[in-house]
C-alpha positions in Angstrom: 97.7 88.3 120.3 101.4 88.9 119.5 103.9 88.6 122.3 106.8 90.9 122.9 109.2 88.2 121.6 107.3 87.8 118.3 107.3 91.6 117.8 111.0 91.7 118.5 111.6 88.9 116.0 109.7 90.8 113.4 111.6 94.0 114.1 114.9 92.1 113.5 113.7 91.3 110.0 113.0 94.9 109.0 115.7 96.4 106.8 117.7 99.0 108.8 116.7 101.9 106.4 113.0 101.3 107.3 113.4 101.3 111.1 112.9 105.1 111.3 109.3 104.5 110.0 108.7 102.0 112.7 110.1 104.4 115.3 107.8 107.2 114.1 104.8 104.9 114.1 105.4 103.8 117.7 106.0 107.4 118.8 102.8 108.6 117.2 100.9 105.6 118.6 102.1 106.3 122.1 101.3 110.0 121.8 97.8 109.4 120.4 96.9 106.9 123.1 98.5 108.7 126.1 95.9 109.4 128.7 93.0 108.2 126.7 90.5 105.4 127.3 90.7 102.8 124.5 87.9 103.5 122.0 86.1 100.9 120.1 85.7 100.9 116.3 82.1 102.2 116.5 83.2 105.2 118.5 86.1 105.9 116.1 83.8 105.7 113.0 81.1 107.9 114.6 83.6 110.7 114.8 83.5 110.8 110.9 79.7 110.9 110.7 77.9 113.8 109.0 74.7 115.2 110.4 71.7 114.1 108.3 70.6 117.8 108.1 73.8 118.6 106.3 73.1 116.3 103.4 71.2 117.1 100.2 67.7 115.5 99.9 68.5 113.9 96.6 71.9 112.5 97.6 71.0 108.9 96.8 69.5 109.6 93.4 72.3 112.0 92.3 75.3 110.6 94.2 77.5 110.8 91.1 76.8 114.5 90.8 77.9 115.1 94.4 80.9 112.7 94.3 82.3 113.4 90.8 80.6 116.5 89.6 78.6 114.8 86.7 75.4 116.5 85.6 72.3 115.6 87.5 70.0 113.3 85.4 66.3 114.2 85.1 63.3 112.0 84.3 62.8 109.8 81.2 65.9 109.4 79.1 68.2 109.7 82.0 71.1 107.2 82.2 69.3 105.4 85.0 66.0 105.2 83.2 67.6 104.1 79.9 69.6 101.4 81.6 66.5 100.1 83.5 64.5 100.0 80.2 67.1 97.9 78.4 66.5 94.2 78.0 69.4 92.1 79.2 68.1 88.9 77.5 
């Protein structure tokens, strides 16, 4: 864990024109954490979770469609089927 002295030494090496970024970061960090219990990583990640009911039933099969807008593939001849039928030998 860094000590106050090591942080001060690192601050002295930052170019003066970038110090305002450090000041803004420290201000935001302090404001975000003021009066809050420290949260662990799992709690932080769970705040981004989507309810399972809100997801399409075919999300795994057609993830490219939902992420990038590509057409959904259907049955034999689909990109996935063609790739799986190809011999890699």
